[in-house]
C-alpha positions in Angstrom: 64.2 -36.7 113.4 66.9 -36.8 115.8 70.2 -38.3 115.2 72.6 -38.8 118.0 76.2 -40.1 117.4 78.8 -42.1 119.8 82.1 -43.8 118.8 82.6 -47.3 119.4 85.7 -49.7 118.5 87.0 -46.6 116.1 83.5 -46.7 114.4 81.0 -43.5 114.3 77.5 -44.9 115.3 74.6 -43.1 114.3 71.2 -43.4 115.9 68.7 -41.7 114.0 65.1 -42.0 115.7 61.9 -40.8 114.1 61.0 -41.3 110.5 63.5 -40.9 107.2 61.1 -39.4 104.9 61.0 -36.5 102.5 61.8 -32.8 104.2 63.4 -33.2 107.8 64.5 -36.8 107.9 66.4 -37.4 104.7 68.0 -34.0 105.3 69.4 -35.0 108.9 70.6 -38.1 107.6 72.8 -36.4 105.1 74.1 -34.0 107.4 75.0 -36.7 110.0 76.7 -38.9 107.8 78.7 -35.9 106.4 79.2 -34.5 109.6 80.8 -38.0 110.6 82.9 -37.8 107.2 83.9 -34.3 107.8 85.1 -35.0 111.3 87.6 -37.8 109.9 85.2 -40.5 110.1 85.6 -43.4 107.4 83.8 -46.6 109.3 80.0 -45.0 109.9 77.3 -47.3 111.1 73.8 -46.6 110.9 71.6 -48.2 113.9 68.0 -48.0 112.8 66.4 -49.5 115.6 64.9 -46.3 116.3 63.3 -45.6 112.6 59.7 -46.4 112.5 59.4 -45.5 108.8 61.4 -45.0 105.7 59.9 -43.4 102.3 61.3 -43.2 98.9 63.4 -40.0 99.9 64.7 -41.7 102.9 66.0 -44.5 100.5 67.3 -42.2 98.1 69.5 -40.6 101.1 70.7 -43.9 102.5 72.2 -44.6 98.8 73.7 -41.4 98.7 75.3 -41.7 102.1 76.6 -45.3 101.4 78.0 -43.9 97.4 79.5 -40.7 99.0 81.1 -42.7 102.2 82.5 -45.3 99.4 84.0 -42.4 97.3 86.0 -40.9 100.4 87.8 -44.3 101.1 85.1 -45.3 104.0 82.5 -47.8 105.0 79.1 -47.8 105.6 76.8 -50.3 107.0 73.2 -50.4 108.8 71.9 -52.7 111.9 68.9 -53.4 113.8 66.1 -52.6 110.9 62.4 -52.7 111.7 60.7 -55.2 110.0 59.0 -52.3 108.2 62.5 -50.7 107.0 63.6 -54.3 106.1 60.9 -54.9 103.7 61.3 -51.5 101.9 65.1 -52.9 101.5 63.9 -56.2 100.2 61.5 -54.7 97.8 64.0 -52.4 96.4 66.7 -55.2 96.1 68.8 -52.9 98.2 69.5 -55.4 100.7 71.8 -57.0 98.3 73.9 -53.8 97.9 73.9 -52.6 101.5 75.9 -54.0 104.6 73.2 -55.2 106.8 73.2 -56.6 110.2 70.8 -58.0 112.9 73.0 -56.7 115.8 75.1 -53.4 116.5 77.9 -55.6 117.8 78.2 -57.8 114.8 78.1 -54.9 112.7 80.9 -53.3 115.0 82.9 -56.7 114.8 82.5 -56.5 111.0 84.7 -53.6 110.2 
């Protein structure tokens, strides 16, 4: 799991690539979100177009990241989910809790 970050329109955009699963993927996501917060970012967008699989640990870490960002006065959104990841969010009903967008630009415009 690799995660790169860019800044666009005052938003920290994280680009994970690979699988967000127990072990490396969930830890990498946590570290990337905490790193963005520690650098002063309050608007965080996770672009999931490069994520092929997410398991329960990845879902748990996504929810934890959402909660942590909110507690620090920030906002976290997701965009460009694969159909597999979207299915997992729908089954867990997290699609109703998390802000999810089809495109990165649509998500950026929503901040």
